[in-house]
N, C-alpha and C positions, 0 to 999 in steps of 0.2 A: 921591494915589495915582499911581504912575508908569504911563504907558501903554506897552504893548509897542511896540518899534520897528517902523515900517512897512517893507515890502519895499524901497522906494526908498531909505530911510535905511540899511538894511542893505547894500545894493549900494554906496552911497556910502562907507560905513565900510570895507567890504572893499576897495574901490578905493584908498582912501587908505592902508589897511594894506599894500597891495602896492606902490603907486607910491612912497610916501615911502622905504621901505627900498631900493627899486631905484634911486631917484635918488641916495640917499646912497652906495650901492655904486658907481654909475657915477662919482660925483665922487671916489671913493677915501676917503670919510670912514669908511665901514664896509666891511670886506673881504667880497667874495663868494668870492674865491679862498681857497685854503689855502696857507700858506707852509710848505713841508715840509722843505727842505734848504738849506744854504748851505756854500760852501767859500770861505774868505777867506784870501788871500795878501797879506801886507803886506811890501813891500820897504822897509827902513829905511836912509835915507841920513843924512849928518851933519846936514842942515838940513831934512829933509822925509821924508814917508812916501808911498809909492805903493800905493794899495789896488786890488786886483784881486779882485772878488767875483763868485762864481757863485751864482745864486739859482734855486731851483726852486719854481714856483707851480703848483698843480693847480686845475682847475676842476671842482667837484663837481656842476655844473648840467647838465641834459640838453640844453643848447643852448649855442652859442658865447657867450663873454662877454668884455668888455673891462674891465680893472680899472685905475683910476688909482693910481699909486704915487709915493712921494717918496723922495729920497735923503737920509737924515739924517746929519749929522755935527756934532760939537761945534765951536763957534767962540768965540774971544775975541781980545783984542788980540795975544796971542802965538801964536795958531793961526788964521790967516785962512781964510776959505772958499776952496775950490778955485776956480781961475780957469775951468777947463773940466772937464766931466764927459762921458764917453763911455758910452753904453748900447747894447748889441747883443743881438739874439737869438742863441742858440747852438744848433747842431745837436747834439742829445743823442747821436746815433750816433757822431759823429766828435769832438765836443768843440770843433769849430771855430766861430769867430764867423761870423755871417751878416748879416742885415739890421740896419742902424743904426736905432735908435729916436730919435725927436725928443725933446729935453729942453727943457722950458720952465721958466723961473724965475718963481715967484710970490713976490714979496718976496725973502727970502734963501734960499728953499728950492727946489731943482730937482725937477720932476715929470716923469713919463713914463707912458705907457699900455702895458699888456701885453694881448694878445688870446690866448685859448686856446680850442681846440675843446671841444665837449661832452665831459665826462668825461675831458678831456685835460690835458696839462701844457705849460708853457712854461719854457724855460731862458733866463736872462738874465744877461749879464755887465755889470758896472758897473766902470769904471776912473776913478780920479781921483788927483791928487797934492795933498797938503796940506802947507804949510810949517809948521815948528815952530821957534820962537825959543828954546825951552827944552830941546830934546833929550828931549821927552816927547810922548806922543800917547795918544789914547783912541779906540777903535773902539766905536761904540754897539751893544750887544747887547740891551739892555732894550727896544728897539723891537720885539722879538718879542712882547712881552706883549699889545699891543692886538689881535694876531691871535687871541687866545683859546685857543690850544692850543700845546703845545711843538713844537719842531722835531724831526722824526724823527732827523735827524743834522746836526751842525755840525762842520766841520773848520776849524781856525784855525792859520795858519802865519806865522811871522816869518822874513824872509830879511835878515840884516844885510849891509850893503855898506859896508865900511870903518868899521864901528862895532861895539861890543860891547853887547849887551843886559844891563843891570845889575839890572833889576827888572821884574816882571810880577805883577799881582794874580791871574792864573790860572797855576798851575804849568805849566812848559814842559818838553818832552822833546826830545832830539835834540842834534846838534852843528852841522852845516852849516846846517840850518834848524831852528828851534825851533817846536814845535807842541803843540797839545792837541786832543782830539776828545771830543765829547759825543753821547750818544744821549738821546732823549726829553728835550730840553734846553729848559727855560724859564729863561732867565738872570735872576738876581736882582741882577746888577751889570754895568756895562760893563767892557770890557777896557782897562786902562791899563798902559802900559809906558814905561820910560825907557832911555836909552842914553848911552854916551860914545864919543867918536871914538877910533880906534886910531892 
């Protein structure tokens, strides 16, 4: 016959039930924040892409919180990892960059921390350049899935510079810049595109 748990055991179990998820969230393994919006502008050159991403994270907690995040990108022999990555907080009222955030590399993946006030939001800009030896690139969209809920809005823009975009697995609109927009967006595939020089 099983004995009922003693109060001390219950307290210990509740403590573990709170501390373990909190530790995982602080480490960035599980998100405490909500990832609500992104605007991605990719400038395409003959041998590289420059990614300028604006990301909005909200804190649903009744106290300030710091969330560990990483910058994912696909790499292979023909698409090496970016040499540098710049991450900055953005003033949502003006859209201007403000405080630089430290980027630490763990293995081949860059990480940074974002802090948001209770029930508040944090806007973050990430910039990097990645070389391509094949005149093709992929921007990872399916990394939205681990957040457990769709983006409220995603805006995605290609800006060709001396090149012509010849293929994209997401339909694009426009002339000077090519773009697509999604609401309530849970991507089922990453965004891949190819180009030729003009």
